[in-house]
N, C-alpha and C positions, 0 to 999 in steps of 0.2 A: 525510693529507686530510679537508677539511671531508665528513662525510656530507650528502648530501641532506636537505634538512626532506617531513619527514612528515605529508601533513596527516589528518585525521580517515576522510575518503572523497572517491573520487577515478576518474569515467569509463577504464576501458581500450577508443581505439582504435588496433586494428591497419589493415595493407595494405587487407585484402582488407574491412573496412570499407569505407576510403575511395572504393575502387575500385568497391565496389554506388552509394556515394552517387553519383559521380562520370556513371555507366553512370546511372542515372532519372536525372542532367538532359539528360542524349538522349533519354529518353521522349516520346512524342508529350502528356501526358497529367504533370504536376507533383502536378496533384492529386485527386481526384478520382480516380484509373482502380487501372487493374486491381492494382496494390502492395499496396492496401489491402487488396483480398477477398485476398491471395497472404497476405499479412502475419495476416488474423484466422484463414483456414485453417490459418494455421504452427503459430499459438498456441493456440489451441484440443488441436486437436492434441497439443502437448508438456503442461499442465495435465489434458488429457485430461476437456472442457467439449466438447458438445455449439454450442457458440456464442460464439463471440469479437466483440464487436464495439469498431474500435480507436476514441477522440478523444482529444485536442491537448494534455490533461495528467491529473492523477491526479482533480483535488479536480473537473475538467469529470465524471468515470465517476462522483463519490460523489453530485453534481450530478441526472444526469438516472437513478440509478440511485432516488435519491430520486423521481425525479417517473414515475418508468415505476412503481414497487412504489403508486403515488396517495398522497403523500405531499402536502396541505394544510395552507394556512394556519389553525393551531392544531389540527392532531395533531402528537400526542408522540414523537418516535425519543428511543429509547436511542442513549447514543452510548459511547464507553471517552471516558473522560478524559485515559488516560496514553497520548496521541499531538499530531501536529502537529495546529493548530487547525482542518484543513481535515475531517477526521474526524467533527467536528458538523458546516463548515460550508455540509458541503453537503447537509445534509437544511434546516439555516437557511434557505439561500436558496429555497427551495420554502417554505418561509413554517413551516416549525414549529418547538415546542414544544423545545426542548432537555433531556434529563435524564439528566445524565452519571454514570456509572456508576465503582467505582472501582474498584480492581486490584488484587493481589498485591502487598507489601511488597516480595518479593524475586526477583521476575520482571516484574512490571508490567504482565502479562498480567489481561483480564479474565475470574475466573469464574465460572461457579454460580451460588456466592453471590451476590455482586457484582452479578450481573445481576440473581435474584429479589429483591435490594433495593432498586436500580432502578423495576424494575420496578411495584413493588408500593409506592413512593412513586409511581412518575407514575401511576398506577393505571388509566389504557386506552392504551396505549402503544400502538403501529399497527406501530411500523421496528424494528430493532435496529442497529449499527453497531459490529460487534466488532472488534479490529483483529489483528493479529496482532506485537505489538511485539517490536523486532529479528529478525524472522523465525524466533521462537520458534512455537509451535500453541499458542492459545489451546482450552481446551473444549467443543468444538464440538458434537461430539456429548449432551452432557449440556445445555448451555445451549439446545438444540436441542429437547429433551424438552421444558421448562421456556417453549420459546418456542410452539410448538403447543397447549400448553394455553391458554394467556394470547392466540394469535391474534396472533402477533406477527411481521413479515416479517426475516427477518435476510439480514444482507449484510454480508460478508465485507471488511473493508479488509484485503488482501494485500497491499500496497505493499511491504511488510518483505522479503514473504517467498515468493518467485517460486523454485521449486524445491527446497522446503519438500516433504518428508514425512511421513505419519500415516498411524498404524493406526484404521479405521475399526473397527469395534463388531466384527465379523468376522475378525477379523486383517489385514481386506485392506489391502495401500497402496495409498493416494491421494496424490495432489500436492493442494496447496492451488491452487485454480481449476478442481475439477472441478468446487465445488458438491457435494459431500458431502450438507450439512446446513446450507445456505443458500440462495433465492434468487437468490444475484450472489459476485461476486467480484472487488472493484474490484483495479487497479497501478495504476502509477506504470511512468514509466520514465525519470522524473529523472536527471538526467546521474550521482547518489552510491549511484543505484539497483545494482540487482544486474545488470541490463543494462541500453542508455541511445536512445534516439532523439534524443536532444537535451532533449527536450521532448516530455510523448505518456503515455497510459494507454491501460486497455485493463478492457473490463468480460468477465466470463462470466458462460455461467446453460445451462442444459439445455433451456430450452422460445422453442421460434422464436415465437414469438409477440408477447413479451418483447424480445426481443434485437433485434424488427420496430419496437416501441414507442421501444426505444434507439435503434434507426437513424435515425427518421424523428425524434427528439428531434436527433439531435445537429447535424441539416443542416433547421434551423427549421421540422420542423416540418410539414417538404414533401411529400408523395406524389409518385410518377411512375408506380402502378400504376393500369392503366388502369381494372380492373376494384375499384377503392377507391373512383373517383371521388364526388365526394358531390353536384358540377351536373352530369351529364347532358344538360342541353344546354348548355355550357363546353369539355366535354370531349370529346364525338362531333363530327364533319362530319355530316353531310346524310346522309351513306347507313350513319352507324352504327357511323365509323370511330371511331380514336381519334386526334385531332386530336395533329400531328408534337414540338406546343412546346407541350405544355397539361402544367400539373403545377398541382395545390392545396396551399396552408397548409394546411392542415388542422387545425394549432392550433401556440401557440407554441414555437416550437423555439429553437434557438439557435448559431449561427456553430462546433459546439465539432468541426469533421473534421480527421484526421489528414492531414502532406500526405505525397503518393510518396517524395519523398526522405526523409522517414521514416521509410517504411515501409521501404524500404530496408534503411537502416540499421541498424533495426532487427530484417529480415531477417538479418540476415548476423550480429550480434549473437546469434542464436536456434538460429542453426546453429552455435554453440559454445558451446551455454546448457549442455554439460554438464561439458563442462571447466573453464567459468564457475567451476558450481554446486563443483564437486571442490576447486578452488582454495581458496574459501569455507573448505569443512571441514575441506581442513588445514589451514591457520590458523587456525582455532577452536581444533582439534587440537593444535597447536602451542601455541598461550594457555593452555587449560586443562592440557597436561603442565607450561608452566611458572610457571601459578599453583597447584599440587597441593600443594605443598608446603609453600607460603608463610607463614612468620610475620608478613606487613604488616597494618593491620587491616583489609584490605579481602576483595571475593570478585567471584566474575565472576556473572552471571548465569544459573544453572543450566537443563538441559535435560532434561520429563519424558523416562520412559519411555515409545518408542515413536516419541516422533516424532525425527525426522533432519534441522534443520533446515538449510538455506542461508543463513545467518546476513546479513543488512543489513548489522547495525553489533557488535561486540563493548563492552557497555559492562563496566566495576567499580563496585561498589557500594562506598564508602569512607565509615569514621568518619572525620569528620573531627575531632572533636571528640577523640579519640583519638590521632587523624598529631597536633592542636596546629597545623594548620595550613589555613586555608580553599579554599575552593574554588579562589575565582579564585588566590591565590598559586599551589596546585598549577597551574593551566590556565597561569601565568604564566613557573612555572619548566622542566615542560613543555615549552613553546613555545625555552625556554632553549636546548636543548639535541634542536631538533628537533622536538621532535615534538607535531603538531596534534590537539586534544581539541574536543570539543564536548557540550552536553548536551541526552538526547534525555530526554524536555521537560521545555517549562513547562509541569503536568497545563490543562488547557484553560478549568476551570471557575478557573480562579486569574486568567487573563485578561480587562480591565476591560470588552470589551463582556457576557462571560459574567457577570461579578458583576457587574452591575448588572439582568440578569435571576434572578440567585440569589445575591441577597443573604445574607452570611453560611454558605456550601454550605462544609463541609468535610468531606475523602475522606482520609481518614486514612491506606488504603490507598498511596492514589498520592502526595499530599505525600509520606511515610515517602522510600519507590523516589527520587523528585524532590530527594531533602536530599540522597542520596549517592553518583546517576550520573551516572560520566564518563565518555563514550567515546573508545578506544582510539583509534589507526589501524587498520583493514579493510579491504579494499580487494585485488582479484584480480591487479594488480600488485605486490602487496611481494612481499620475496624472503622465504625462510622463516626468513630470519636477521634481519626487521625486527623477528618479535611480541621476541626477547629486547634487543634492544635497546632496545623501549617497555615493558620489566619492566626494565632495568639503570636507564634513564630515572626512573619513577616510584622505585623502590628510592631511589634517588640521593635525590629531593625526598620523599621524604614516609618512607624507611627512618631 
């Protein structure tokens, strides 16, 4: 019997998810309705933050996080290069000059040494975007100490790390998104992420004023609170009461809202997040066991002490020179055996648009990680036997 093709990632939509979406379609509001606030409250409760602001996608989250942090044209922003381009693009949309941070060549994570090197290279950075690649956790406590010395605002790109737990400096267990060491944390709900709303994103923080800025920025910069109006002559009637139709566009914002339909799907998925995270942890453990005693010229990405990741990806670091086969041939060989793979990521500083702004920039850690990384199938719908099938295929192709 031919086995089904295993992609590197895939969403899981249940009957309960479908029913939640159908029910939302019968509600009076399809957008800017009550489901948005419900989803935000539930998400904040899950990660342990005071505030959560839903937006249309993870890139939008990074963009308005930069704007809410006060980033303006000419400001310098540090960004992890080992990530999808959106991690840097959000601040670039705000006009920032991006200064890329390198990473550990065996984890892809920005280290405190990488942060300090980039901060010194930048000279006067205003903000930094640190990526929790693959769902592992960067050295946020150490990075936060260095950021505080330099008055750098920290934003966590947590798109890979929903459900990941870490020990803070006091030994307390925290979740990514709690913003223990940052001003804001951003998430993506793209279909291959840990949970999905189709497209969608979230920003968490612990500052109500900051959350208010984010909500205004996601909706055209519009203010509807009568107490915050800037033109009382237009805002109030002759008796001094608010005109019921009145609103003000107080700054240039964006249409980055998330629909109630998407939020209904998000609420349904969030309701079973513990099961989703448990399944991902189990799959990681199975892969780790299979690879523990392998004599193949490859290794998985290791997890640091004190971290309990909810992995988004399961990459292998393969020594293609030792294998004697290049990565393209390996990917094609695995595909022929029904195994889908992908490369996460091409370092962003190597993208042509950023190369033109940083000619000749070499970040050795990221480039060495990129040369070896290949993401294996990893998603909640996989069976417990699927990792065995994947590793057998890897052995067939490179063994």
